SETORSE-996653 format. One record per residue (C-alpha): x, y, z. Coordinates in steps of 0.2 Angstrom, whole numbers, plus 2048, in hexadecimal, padded with zeros to 3 digits. Example, Ala and Ser with C-alpha at 12.3 -4.5 7.8 and 13.67 -1.06 7.14 Angstrom:
83E7EA827 8447FB824 
! end
This chain:
8008007FF 8078137FD 80A81D80C 7F9827805 7EE81A806 7F381981A 7F382B81C 7E282C816 7DA81E81E 7E582682E 7DC839829 7CA82C82B 7CD822838 7D3830842 7C483B83F 7B6831844 7BF82C852 7C183E857 7B0843853 7A883385C 7B283886D 7AD84886C 79B84586A 79F839876 7A2843885 79684D893 79C85B89A 79386A897 78385C88A 77586B88E 76F877883 774883890 785881893 78988687F 786898885 78E898896 77C8958A0 7838858A9 7818838BD 78C8758BC 79D8748C8 7AC8708BF 7B78608C6 7C48578C2 7C08498B5 7C38388BB 7C08278B4 7B88228A0 7B783889F 7CC83A8A3 7CE82D898 7C182F889 7CB84588A 7DB83B889 7D683187A 7D1841871 7DF84B872 7E783D86D 7DE83985D 7DD84A85A 7F084D85A 7F083C850 7E4846843 7EE85683F 80184C83D 7F4840831 7EF850829 7FD85C827 80884C821 7FA849812 80085C80E 813858811 813848807 
! end
């Protein structure tokens, strides 16, 4: 397989995973939170929420690096 095909697959897979991870996160899920009307107290992330947050960062970095490598190649 060509490196361009592999990079395109990585971009596609990371984009799908990134969208899913962002949509699955619970913080600020109410409509009022979008306008600053959330009455929730911000606390430290724990458990699954922290794992999803860290995975979102990793997948976002992979997505950006793969896009940049496609532009270079």
